[in-house]
PyMOL Python script that loads the backbone (N, CA, C, O; Angstrom):
from pymol import cmd

cmd.read_pdbstr("""\
ATOM      1  N   MET A   1       0.824  -1.180   0.000  1.00  0.00           N
ATOM      2  CA  MET A   1       0.000   0.000   0.000  1.00  0.00           C
ATOM      3  C   MET A   1       0.877   1.256   0.000  1.00  0.00           C
ATOM      4  O   MET A   1       0.595   2.223  -0.707  1.00  0.00           O
ATOM      5  N   ALA A   2       1.942   1.224   0.802  1.00  0.00           N
ATOM      6  CA  ALA A   2       2.829   2.385   0.868  1.00  0.00           C
ATOM      7  C   ALA A   2       3.463   2.663  -0.494  1.00  0.00           C
ATOM      8  O   ALA A   2       3.554   3.811  -0.928  1.00  0.00           O
ATOM      9  N   GLN A   3       3.894   1.603  -1.151  1.00  0.00           N
ATOM     10  CA  GLN A   3       4.504   1.761  -2.471  1.00  0.00           C
ATOM     11  C   GLN A   3       3.498   2.318  -3.469  1.00  0.00           C
ATOM     12  O   GLN A   3       3.829   3.191  -4.271  1.00  0.00           O
ATOM     13  N   ASN A   4       2.284   1.818  -3.418  1.00  0.00           N
ATOM     14  CA  ASN A   4       1.233   2.290  -4.324  1.00  0.00           C
ATOM     15  C   ASN A   4       0.951   3.769  -4.093  1.00  0.00           C
ATOM     16  O   ASN A   4       0.837   4.536  -5.049  1.00  0.00           O
ATOM     17  N   LEU A   5       0.839   4.171  -2.840  1.00  0.00           N
ATOM     18  CA  LEU A   5       0.612   5.590  -2.542  1.00  0.00           C
ATOM     19  C   LEU A   5       1.769   6.450  -3.040  1.00  0.00           C
ATOM     20  O   LEU A   5       1.557   7.525  -3.601  1.00  0.00           O
ATOM     21  N   SER A   6       2.982   5.973  -2.834  1.00  0.00           N
ATOM     22  CA  SER A   6       4.154   6.736  -3.281  1.00  0.00           C
ATOM     23  C   SER A   6       4.172   6.902  -4.794  1.00  0.00           C
ATOM     24  O   SER A   6       4.517   7.966  -5.307  1.00  0.00           O
ATOM     25  N   ASN A   7       3.804   5.854  -5.494  1.00  0.00           N
ATOM     26  CA  ASN A   7       3.863   5.884  -6.955  1.00  0.00           C
ATOM     27  C   ASN A   7       2.737   6.690  -7.595  1.00  0.00           C
ATOM     28  O   ASN A   7       2.943   7.328  -8.627  1.00  0.00           O
ATOM     29  N   LYS A   8       1.550   6.666  -6.990  1.00  0.00           N
ATOM     30  CA  LYS A   8       0.385   7.249  -7.642  1.00  0.00           C
ATOM     31  C   LYS A   8      -0.067   8.579  -7.067  1.00  0.00           C
ATOM     32  O   LYS A   8      -0.820   9.305  -7.716  1.00  0.00           O
ATOM     33  N   SER A   9       0.368   8.906  -5.884  1.00  0.00           N
ATOM     34  CA  SER A   9      -0.138  10.115  -5.240  1.00  0.00           C
ATOM     35  C   SER A   9       0.553  11.357  -5.780  1.00  0.00           C
ATOM     36  O   SER A   9       1.736  11.337  -6.121  1.00  0.00           O
ATOM     37  N   GLU A  10      -0.198  12.409  -5.846  1.00  0.00           N
ATOM     38  CA  GLU A  10       0.350  13.705  -6.257  1.00  0.00           C
ATOM     39  C   GLU A  10       0.608  14.594  -5.042  1.00  0.00           C
ATOM     40  O   GLU A  10       0.874  15.787  -5.186  1.00  0.00           O
ATOM     41  N   ILE A  11       0.528  14.015  -3.856  1.00  0.00           N
ATOM     42  CA  ILE A  11       0.775  14.763  -2.620  1.00  0.00           C
ATOM     43  C   ILE A  11       2.270  15.018  -2.497  1.00  0.00           C
ATOM     44  O   ILE A  11       3.059  14.076  -2.571  1.00  0.00           O
ATOM     45  N   PRO A  12       2.674  16.265  -2.310  1.00  0.00           N
ATOM     46  CA  PRO A  12       4.096  16.562  -2.157  1.00  0.00           C
ATOM     47  C   PRO A  12       4.692  15.809  -0.965  1.00  0.00           C
ATOM     48  O   PRO A  12       4.076  15.744   0.098  1.00  0.00           O
ATOM     49  N   ASN A  13       5.865  15.251  -1.139  1.00  0.00           N
ATOM     50  CA  ASN A  13       6.598  14.526  -0.092  1.00  0.00           C
ATOM     51  C   ASN A  13       5.844  13.326   0.475  1.00  0.00           C
ATOM     52  O   ASN A  13       6.056  12.959   1.630  1.00  0.00           O
ATOM     53  N   ILE A  14       4.979  12.718  -0.311  1.00  0.00           N
ATOM     54  CA  ILE A  14       4.218  11.555   0.157  1.00  0.00           C
ATOM     55  C   ILE A  14       5.160  10.438   0.604  1.00  0.00           C
ATOM     56  O   ILE A  14       4.831   9.682   1.518  1.00  0.00           O
ATOM     57  N   ARG A  15       6.290  10.330  -0.011  1.00  0.00           N
ATOM     58  CA  ARG A  15       7.259   9.280   0.331  1.00  0.00           C
ATOM     59  C   ARG A  15       7.625   9.350   1.812  1.00  0.00           C
ATOM     60  O   ARG A  15       7.759   8.316   2.467  1.00  0.00           O
ATOM     61  N   ASN A  16       7.784  10.546   2.335  1.00  0.00           N
ATOM     62  CA  ASN A  16       8.113  10.697   3.750  1.00  0.00           C
ATOM     63  C   ASN A  16       6.935  10.316   4.646  1.00  0.00           C
ATOM     64  O   ASN A  16       7.129   9.880   5.780  1.00  0.00           O
ATOM     65  N   ALA A  17       5.733  10.480   4.141  1.00  0.00           N
ATOM     66  CA  ALA A  17       4.542  10.217   4.948  1.00  0.00           C
ATOM     67  C   ALA A  17       4.226   8.727   5.057  1.00  0.00           C
ATOM     68  O   ALA A  17       3.572   8.320   6.017  1.00  0.00           O
ATOM     69  N   VAL A  18       4.660   7.915   4.124  1.00  0.00           N
ATOM     70  CA  VAL A  18       4.282   6.506   4.124  1.00  0.00           C
ATOM     71  C   VAL A  18       5.299   5.594   4.817  1.00  0.00           C
ATOM     72  O   VAL A  18       5.120   4.376   4.826  1.00  0.00           O
ATOM     73  N   THR A  19       6.333   6.146   5.379  1.00  0.00           N
ATOM     74  CA  THR A  19       7.326   5.301   6.043  1.00  0.00           C
ATOM     75  C   THR A  19       6.709   4.533   7.214  1.00  0.00           C
ATOM     76  O   THR A  19       7.136   3.417   7.510  1.00  0.00           O
ATOM     77  N   PHE A  20       5.715   5.114   7.880  1.00  0.00           N
ATOM     78  CA  PHE A  20       5.031   4.405   8.964  1.00  0.00           C
ATOM     79  C   PHE A  20       4.378   3.133   8.440  1.00  0.00           C
ATOM     80  O   PHE A  20       4.471   2.079   9.068  1.00  0.00           O
ATOM     81  N   LEU A  21       3.718   3.231   7.290  1.00  0.00           N
ATOM     82  CA  LEU A  21       3.055   2.059   6.718  1.00  0.00           C
ATOM     83  C   LEU A  21       4.051   0.955   6.411  1.00  0.00           C
ATOM     84  O   LEU A  21       3.769  -0.220   6.649  1.00  0.00           O
ATOM     85  N   GLU A  22       5.197   1.316   5.891  1.00  0.00           N
ATOM     86  CA  GLU A  22       6.206   0.317   5.547  1.00  0.00           C
ATOM     87  C   GLU A  22       6.692  -0.421   6.790  1.00  0.00           C
ATOM     88  O   GLU A  22       6.790  -1.648   6.781  1.00  0.00           O
ATOM     89  N   GLY A  23       6.990   0.301   7.839  1.00  0.00           N
ATOM     90  CA  GLY A  23       7.453  -0.319   9.074  1.00  0.00           C
ATOM     91  C   GLY A  23       6.370  -1.122   9.763  1.00  0.00           C
ATOM     92  O   GLY A  23       6.646  -2.156  10.372  1.00  0.00           O
ATOM     93  N   HIS A  24       5.156  -0.653   9.669  1.00  0.00           N
ATOM     94  CA  HIS A  24       4.049  -1.332  10.332  1.00  0.00           C
ATOM     95  C   HIS A  24       3.766  -2.688   9.687  1.00  0.00           C
ATOM     96  O   HIS A  24       3.366  -3.627  10.375  1.00  0.00           O
ATOM     97  N   GLY A  25       3.967  -2.795   8.399  1.00  0.00           N
ATOM     98  CA  GLY A  25       3.758  -4.074   7.713  1.00  0.00           C
ATOM     99  C   GLY A  25       4.657  -5.161   8.259  1.00  0.00           C
ATOM    100  O   GLY A  25       4.232  -6.310   8.379  1.00  0.00           O
ATOM    101  N   ASP A  26       5.885  -4.824   8.591  1.00  0.00           N
ATOM    102  CA  ASP A  26       6.808  -5.795   9.178  1.00  0.00           C
ATOM    103  C   ASP A  26       6.340  -6.224  10.568  1.00  0.00           C
ATOM    104  O   ASP A  26       6.413  -7.403  10.915  1.00  0.00           O
ATOM    105  N   ALA A  27       5.865  -5.275  11.354  1.00  0.00           N
ATOM    106  CA  ALA A  27       5.416  -5.576  12.712  1.00  0.00           C
ATOM    107  C   ALA A  27       4.146  -6.409  12.722  1.00  0.00           C
ATOM    108  O   ALA A  27       3.902  -7.145  13.679  1.00  0.00           O
ATOM    109  N   ASP A  28       3.334  -6.309  11.681  1.00  0.00           N
ATOM    110  CA  ASP A  28       2.054  -7.027  11.641  1.00  0.00           C
ATOM    111  C   ASP A  28       2.219  -8.537  11.695  1.00  0.00           C
ATOM    112  O   ASP A  28       1.309  -9.228  12.153  1.00  0.00           O
ATOM    113  N   GLN A  29       3.334  -9.069  11.249  1.00  0.00           N
ATOM    114  CA  GLN A  29       3.524 -10.519  11.282  1.00  0.00           C
ATOM    115  C   GLN A  29       3.450 -11.033  12.716  1.00  0.00           C
ATOM    116  O   GLN A  29       2.797 -12.045  12.970  1.00  0.00           O
ATOM    117  N   GLY A  30       4.094 -10.369  13.640  1.00  0.00           N
ATOM    118  CA  GLY A  30       4.020 -10.754  15.044  1.00  0.00           C
ATOM    119  C   GLY A  30       2.643 -10.516  15.626  1.00  0.00           C
ATOM    120  O   GLY A  30       2.165 -11.294  16.452  1.00  0.00           O
ATOM    121  N   HIS A  31       2.009  -9.444  15.197  1.00  0.00           N
ATOM    122  CA  HIS A  31       0.659  -9.144  15.682  1.00  0.00           C
ATOM    123  C   HIS A  31      -0.324 -10.230  15.255  1.00  0.00           C
ATOM    124  O   HIS A  31      -1.210 -10.601  16.026  1.00  0.00           O
ATOM    125  N   MET A  32      -0.177 -10.734  14.055  1.00  0.00           N
ATOM    126  CA  MET A  32      -1.091 -11.769  13.567  1.00  0.00           C
ATOM    127  C   MET A  32      -0.933 -13.064  14.365  1.00  0.00           C
ATOM    128  O   MET A  32      -1.925 -13.732  14.657  1.00  0.00           O
ATOM    129  N   ALA A  33       0.287 -13.421  14.718  1.00  0.00           N
ATOM    130  CA  ALA A  33       0.508 -14.621  15.525  1.00  0.00           C
ATOM    131  C   ALA A  33      -0.114 -14.449  16.909  1.00  0.00           C
ATOM    132  O   ALA A  33      -0.726 -15.378  17.436  1.00  0.00           O
ATOM    133  N   GLU A  34       0.039 -13.278  17.487  1.00  0.00           N
ATOM    134  CA  GLU A  34      -0.558 -13.012  18.792  1.00  0.00           C
ATOM    135  C   GLU A  34      -2.088 -13.041  18.703  1.00  0.00           C
ATOM    136  O   GLU A  34      -2.746 -13.609  19.574  1.00  0.00           O
ATOM    137  N   LEU A  35      -2.646 -12.443  17.673  1.00  0.00           N
ATOM    138  CA  LEU A  35      -4.091 -12.442  17.482  1.00  0.00           C
ATOM    139  C   LEU A  35      -4.620 -13.870  17.353  1.00  0.00           C
ATOM    140  O   LEU A  35      -5.657 -14.206  17.925  1.00  0.00           O
ATOM    141  N   ARG A  36      -3.915 -14.697  16.611  1.00  0.00           N
ATOM    142  CA  ARG A  36      -4.322 -16.086  16.435  1.00  0.00           C
ATOM    143  C   ARG A  36      -4.388 -16.799  17.786  1.00  0.00           C
ATOM    144  O   ARG A  36      -5.346 -17.520  18.066  1.00  0.00           O
ATOM    145  N   ARG A  37      -3.378 -16.598  18.613  1.00  0.00           N
ATOM    146  CA  ARG A  37      -3.358 -17.234  19.948  1.00  0.00           C
ATOM    147  C   ARG A  37      -4.547 -16.770  20.789  1.00  0.00           C
ATOM    148  O   ARG A  37      -5.191 -17.576  21.460  1.00  0.00           O
ATOM    149  N   VAL A  38      -4.830 -15.484  20.749  1.00  0.00           N
ATOM    150  CA  VAL A  38      -5.945 -14.947  21.544  1.00  0.00           C
ATOM    151  C   VAL A  38      -7.276 -15.491  21.039  1.00  0.00           C
ATOM    152  O   VAL A  38      -8.111 -15.925  21.832  1.00  0.00           O
ATOM    153  N   LEU A  39      -7.475 -15.470  19.731  1.00  0.00           N
ATOM    154  CA  LEU A  39      -8.743 -15.939  19.169  1.00  0.00           C
ATOM    155  C   LEU A  39      -8.974 -17.421  19.453  1.00  0.00           C
ATOM    156  O   LEU A  39     -10.110 -17.837  19.680  1.00  0.00           O
ATOM    157  N   GLU A  40      -7.924 -18.209  19.443  1.00  0.00           N
ATOM    158  CA  GLU A  40      -8.067 -19.641  19.724  1.00  0.00           C
ATOM    159  C   GLU A  40      -8.488 -19.896  21.165  1.00  0.00           C
ATOM    160  O   GLU A  40      -9.010 -20.967  21.476  1.00  0.00           O
ATOM    161  N   SER A  41      -8.269 -18.930  22.043  1.00  0.00           N
ATOM    162  CA  SER A  41      -8.636 -19.124  23.449  1.00  0.00           C
ATOM    163  C   SER A  41     -10.094 -18.738  23.741  1.00  0.00           C
ATOM    164  O   SER A  41     -10.597 -19.016  24.830  1.00  0.00           O
ATOM    165  N   ILE A  42     -10.765 -18.109  22.794  1.00  0.00           N
ATOM    166  CA  ILE A  42     -12.155 -17.672  22.999  1.00  0.00           C
ATOM    167  C   ILE A  42     -13.089 -18.829  22.661  1.00  0.00           C
ATOM    168  O   ILE A  42     -13.034 -19.386  21.565  1.00  0.00           O
ATOM    169  N   THR A  43     -13.937 -19.178  23.604  1.00  0.00           N
ATOM    170  CA  THR A  43     -14.819 -20.325  23.408  1.00  0.00           C
ATOM    171  C   THR A  43     -16.284 -19.945  23.261  1.00  0.00           C
ATOM    172  O   THR A  43     -17.076 -20.741  22.755  1.00  0.00           O
ATOM    173  N   ASP A  44     -16.656 -18.764  23.685  1.00  0.00           N
ATOM    174  CA  ASP A  44     -18.061 -18.356  23.608  1.00  0.00           C
ATOM    175  C   ASP A  44     -18.412 -17.986  22.166  1.00  0.00           C
ATOM    176  O   ASP A  44     -17.809 -17.087  21.581  1.00  0.00           O
ATOM    177  N   ARG A  45     -19.400 -18.694  21.602  1.00  0.00           N
ATOM    178  CA  ARG A  45     -19.798 -18.488  20.211  1.00  0.00           C
ATOM    179  C   ARG A  45     -20.232 -17.044  19.947  1.00  0.00           C
ATOM    180  O   ARG A  45     -19.919 -16.485  18.896  1.00  0.00           O
ATOM    181  N   ARG A  46     -20.950 -16.441  20.895  1.00  0.00           N
ATOM    182  CA  ARG A  46     -21.425 -15.056  20.705  1.00  0.00           C
ATOM    183  C   ARG A  46     -20.257 -14.079  20.663  1.00  0.00           C
ATOM    184  O   ARG A  46     -20.274 -13.116  19.897  1.00  0.00           O
ATOM    185  N   ASP A  47     -19.256 -14.326  21.479  1.00  0.00           N
ATOM    186  CA  ASP A  47     -18.063 -13.471  21.447  1.00  0.00           C
ATOM    187  C   ASP A  47     -17.370 -13.583  20.094  1.00  0.00           C
ATOM    188  O   ASP A  47     -16.966 -12.580  19.507  1.00  0.00           O
ATOM    189  N   LEU A  48     -17.239 -14.811  19.609  1.00  0.00           N
ATOM    190  CA  LEU A  48     -16.595 -15.009  18.310  1.00  0.00           C
ATOM    191  C   LEU A  48     -17.379 -14.351  17.181  1.00  0.00           C
ATOM    192  O   LEU A  48     -16.791 -13.765  16.272  1.00  0.00           O
ATOM    193  N   GLU A  49     -18.710 -14.447  17.235  1.00  0.00           N
ATOM    194  CA  GLU A  49     -19.538 -13.803  16.210  1.00  0.00           C
ATOM    195  C   GLU A  49     -19.374 -12.287  16.249  1.00  0.00           C
ATOM    196  O   GLU A  49     -19.326 -11.643  15.201  1.00  0.00           O
ATOM    197  N   ALA A  50     -19.288 -11.714  17.447  1.00  0.00           N
ATOM    198  CA  ALA A  50     -19.093 -10.265  17.577  1.00  0.00           C
ATOM    199  C   ALA A  50     -17.729  -9.856  17.028  1.00  0.00           C
ATOM    200  O   ALA A  50     -17.603  -8.808  16.394  1.00  0.00           O
ATOM    201  N   ILE A  51     -16.717 -10.671  17.268  1.00  0.00           N
ATOM    202  CA  ILE A  51     -15.368 -10.371  16.764  1.00  0.00           C
ATOM    203  C   ILE A  51     -15.355 -10.430  15.241  1.00  0.00           C
ATOM    204  O   ILE A  51     -14.757  -9.570  14.594  1.00  0.00           O
ATOM    205  N   VAL A  52     -16.005 -11.429  14.664  1.00  0.00           N
ATOM    206  CA  VAL A  52     -16.069 -11.552  13.200  1.00  0.00           C
ATOM    207  C   VAL A  52     -16.796 -10.352  12.602  1.00  0.00           C
ATOM    208  O   VAL A  52     -16.344  -9.788  11.605  1.00  0.00           O
ATOM    209  N   LEU A  53     -17.912  -9.959  13.199  1.00  0.00           N
ATOM    210  CA  LEU A  53     -18.650  -8.793  12.710  1.00  0.00           C
ATOM    211  C   LEU A  53     -17.779  -7.540  12.754  1.00  0.00           C
ATOM    212  O   LEU A  53     -17.739  -6.769  11.795  1.00  0.00           O
ATOM    213  N   CYS A  54     -17.095  -7.346  13.851  1.00  0.00           N
ATOM    214  CA  CYS A  54     -16.206  -6.188  13.982  1.00  0.00           C
ATOM    215  C   CYS A  54     -15.134  -6.203  12.893  1.00  0.00           C
ATOM    216  O   CYS A  54     -14.852  -5.176  12.276  1.00  0.00           O
ATOM    217  N   GLY A  55     -14.546  -7.363  12.664  1.00  0.00           N
ATOM    218  CA  GLY A  55     -13.525  -7.487  11.624  1.00  0.00           C
ATOM    219  C   GLY A  55     -14.054  -7.147  10.245  1.00  0.00           C
ATOM    220  O   GLY A  55     -13.370  -6.500   9.453  1.00  0.00           O
ATOM    221  N   LYS A  56     -15.281  -7.587   9.956  1.00  0.00           N
ATOM    222  CA  LYS A  56     -15.887  -7.291   8.654  1.00  0.00           C
ATOM    223  C   LYS A  56     -16.137  -5.793   8.485  1.00  0.00           C
ATOM    224  O   LYS A  56     -15.879  -5.230   7.421  1.00  0.00           O
ATOM    225  N   VAL A  57     -16.637  -5.158   9.535  1.00  0.00           N
ATOM    226  CA  VAL A  57     -16.916  -3.720   9.458  1.00  0.00           C
ATOM    227  C   VAL A  57     -15.621  -2.933   9.282  1.00  0.00           C
ATOM    228  O   VAL A  57     -15.542  -2.043   8.435  1.00  0.00           O
ATOM    229  N   VAL A  58     -14.613  -3.257  10.074  1.00  0.00           N
ATOM    230  CA  VAL A  58     -13.333  -2.542   9.973  1.00  0.00           C
ATOM    231  C   VAL A  58     -12.714  -2.763   8.594  1.00  0.00           C
ATOM    232  O   VAL A  58     -12.154  -1.836   8.008  1.00  0.00           O
ATOM    233  N   SER A  59     -12.813  -3.974   8.082  1.00  0.00           N
ATOM    234  CA  SER A  59     -12.284  -4.260   6.754  1.00  0.00           C
ATOM    235  C   SER A  59     -12.963  -3.403   5.694  1.00  0.00           C
ATOM    236  O   SER A  59     -12.295  -2.861   4.813  1.00  0.00           O
ATOM    237  N   GLN A  60     -14.280  -3.276   5.773  1.00  0.00           N
ATOM    238  CA  GLN A  60     -15.010  -2.444   4.814  1.00  0.00           C
ATOM    239  C   GLN A  60     -14.617  -0.975   4.940  1.00  0.00           C
ATOM    240  O   GLN A  60     -14.482  -0.275   3.937  1.00  0.00           O
ATOM    241  N   LEU A  61     -14.434  -0.516   6.167  1.00  0.00           N
ATOM    242  CA  LEU A  61     -14.045   0.884   6.369  1.00  0.00           C
ATOM    243  C   LEU A  61     -12.653   1.161   5.807  1.00  0.00           C
ATOM    244  O   LEU A  61     -12.441   2.177   5.145  1.00  0.00           O
ATOM    245  N   TYR A  62     -11.705   0.261   6.069  1.00  0.00           N
ATOM    246  CA  TYR A  62     -10.356   0.454   5.531  1.00  0.00           C
ATOM    247  C   TYR A  62     -10.349   0.394   4.014  1.00  0.00           C
ATOM    248  O   TYR A  62      -9.662   1.179   3.360  1.00  0.00           O
ATOM    249  N   THR A  63     -11.120  -0.544   3.449  1.00  0.00           N
ATOM    250  CA  THR A  63     -11.200  -0.649   1.992  1.00  0.00           C
ATOM    251  C   THR A  63     -11.757   0.636   1.392  1.00  0.00           C
ATOM    252  O   THR A  63     -11.246   1.130   0.387  1.00  0.00           O
ATOM    253  N   ALA A  64     -12.799   1.173   2.006  1.00  0.00           N
ATOM    254  CA  ALA A  64     -13.382   2.439   1.520  1.00  0.00           C
ATOM    255  C   ALA A  64     -12.382   3.581   1.625  1.00  0.00           C
ATOM    256  O   ALA A  64     -12.294   4.415   0.724  1.00  0.00           O
ATOM    257  N   MET A  65     -11.629   3.622   2.718  1.00  0.00           N
ATOM    258  CA  MET A  65     -10.637   4.678   2.896  1.00  0.00           C
ATOM    259  C   MET A  65      -9.541   4.582   1.819  1.00  0.00           C
ATOM    260  O   MET A  65      -9.141   5.590   1.238  1.00  0.00           O
ATOM    261  N   ILE A  66      -9.076   3.381   1.571  1.00  0.00           N
ATOM    262  CA  ILE A  66      -8.022   3.198   0.567  1.00  0.00           C
ATOM    263  C   ILE A  66      -8.556   3.524  -0.824  1.00  0.00           C
ATOM    264  O   ILE A  66      -7.859   4.139  -1.631  1.00  0.00           O
ATOM    265  N   ASP A  67      -9.779   3.116  -1.102  1.00  0.00           N
ATOM    266  CA  ASP A  67     -10.382   3.457  -2.394  1.00  0.00           C
ATOM    267  C   ASP A  67     -10.460   4.970  -2.584  1.00  0.00           C
ATOM    268  O   ASP A  67     -10.209   5.473  -3.679  1.00  0.00           O
ATOM    269  N   ARG A  68     -10.806   5.692  -1.528  1.00  0.00           N
ATOM    270  CA  ARG A  68     -10.892   7.156  -1.627  1.00  0.00           C
ATOM    271  C   ARG A  68      -9.516   7.758  -1.895  1.00  0.00           C
ATOM    272  O   ARG A  68      -9.404   8.747  -2.620  1.00  0.00           O
ATOM    273  N   LEU A  69      -8.472   7.173  -1.319  1.00  0.00           N
ATOM    274  CA  LEU A  69      -7.118   7.686  -1.532  1.00  0.00           C
ATOM    275  C   LEU A  69      -6.670   7.466  -2.976  1.00  0.00           C
ATOM    276  O   LEU A  69      -5.894   8.249  -3.523  1.00  0.00           O
ATOM    277  N   ALA A  70      -7.160   6.411  -3.571  1.00  0.00           N
ATOM    278  CA  ALA A  70      -6.762   6.088  -4.955  1.00  0.00           C
ATOM    279  C   ALA A  70      -7.407   7.014  -5.971  1.00  0.00           C
ATOM    280  O   ALA A  70      -6.930   7.114  -7.101  1.00  0.00           O
ATOM    281  N   ASN A  71      -8.467   7.683  -5.596  1.00  0.00           N
ATOM    282  CA  ASN A  71      -9.168   8.554  -6.545  1.00  0.00           C
ATOM    283  C   ASN A  71      -8.746   9.993  -6.414  1.00  0.00           C
ATOM    284  O   ASN A  71      -9.244  10.852  -7.142  1.00  0.00           O
TER     285      ASN A  71
END
""", "prot")
cmd.dss("prot")
cmd.show_as("cartoon", "prot")
cmd.util.cbc("prot")
cmd.orient("prot")
C-alpha cells in the first residue's frame, strides 16, 4: 500500500509520509501470531460472532478509505 501511494499520489513529499506504513507491515507478522493465539482461546460463540462482525466492518471501512485515496 505504501509503495502504491508513493507511486500514484500527487501529494508533495508523500514518500516521507508513508514510512510508517512500511514499518508497520513488518510488525504485523508478530501481531497476527498473537491475534491467532488470543482468538483460539475464545470459546463463547457469541463473542466469536461479535469479533467476526467487527472485523468485517473494519475491513469495509479500511477498503473504503483506501479506495478514496486512490481517486
